[in-house]
PLY file of the C-alpha trace (Angstrom):
ply
format ascii 1.0
element vertex 73
property float x
property float y
property float z
element edge 72
property int vertex1
property int vertex2
end_header
78.20 87.04 88.03
79.28 89.96 90.20
77.11 93.02 89.71
77.61 94.69 93.08
80.65 96.59 94.26
83.53 94.11 94.78
84.38 93.33 98.39
88.15 93.00 98.05
90.51 95.89 97.47
91.89 94.10 94.40
88.38 93.70 93.00
87.65 97.40 93.55
90.90 98.36 91.80
90.11 96.07 88.87
86.60 97.47 88.53
87.97 101.03 88.71
90.56 100.20 86.04
87.83 98.90 83.73
85.73 102.01 84.32
88.71 104.29 83.68
89.50 102.50 80.44
85.83 102.70 79.55
85.82 106.47 80.00
88.70 106.75 77.56
87.50 104.20 74.99
83.86 105.28 74.96
84.96 108.92 74.75
87.43 108.31 71.92
85.65 105.61 69.93
82.00 105.83 70.95
79.73 103.12 72.29
79.44 101.03 69.14
83.17 100.83 68.37
84.20 100.04 71.96
84.32 96.37 72.88
84.40 94.83 76.33
86.97 92.35 74.99
89.37 95.18 74.09
88.85 96.84 77.48
89.43 93.52 79.24
92.65 92.84 77.33
93.99 96.32 78.08
93.14 95.82 81.75
94.99 92.49 81.75
91.81 90.44 82.04
89.97 87.91 79.95
86.58 89.01 78.60
84.72 86.60 80.93
86.55 88.15 83.89
85.41 91.63 82.80
81.84 90.38 82.63
82.17 89.33 86.27
82.29 93.06 87.09
79.69 94.26 84.57
76.86 92.13 83.19
77.04 93.80 79.76
78.64 96.62 77.80
75.82 99.01 78.63
76.45 98.60 82.38
80.14 99.35 81.88
79.22 102.36 79.73
76.89 103.65 82.48
79.63 103.33 85.10
82.08 105.14 82.82
79.54 107.86 82.10
78.85 108.36 85.83
82.57 108.59 86.59
83.10 111.07 83.76
80.17 113.20 84.90
81.29 113.05 88.53
84.71 114.37 87.52
83.06 117.35 85.77
80.64 118.27 88.54
0 1
1 2
2 3
3 4
4 5
5 6
6 7
7 8
8 9
9 10
10 11
11 12
12 13
13 14
14 15
15 16
16 17
17 18
18 19
19 20
20 21
21 22
22 23
23 24
24 25
25 26
26 27
27 28
28 29
29 30
30 31
31 32
32 33
33 34
34 35
35 36
36 37
37 38
38 39
39 40
40 41
41 42
42 43
43 44
44 45
45 46
46 47
47 48
48 49
49 50
50 51
51 52
52 53
53 54
54 55
55 56
56 57
57 58
58 59
59 60
60 61
61 62
62 63
63 64
64 65
65 66
66 67
67 68
68 69
69 70
70 71
71 72
């Protein structure tokens, strides 16, 4: 399971896409109603592939929250 920043450019783009989708989904639907499976499908991934970038939904939520806060500050 990959929990560190991906090494390849493609991996970094995929992780960024998941985080961007997370910002939108968590913001629109909230934590409880957002599923990693839905984010993965929208990103063109399988759920297990999404979990290679984030060990759980909370980790993806944290990354989305940090990105959203960074864009405000």
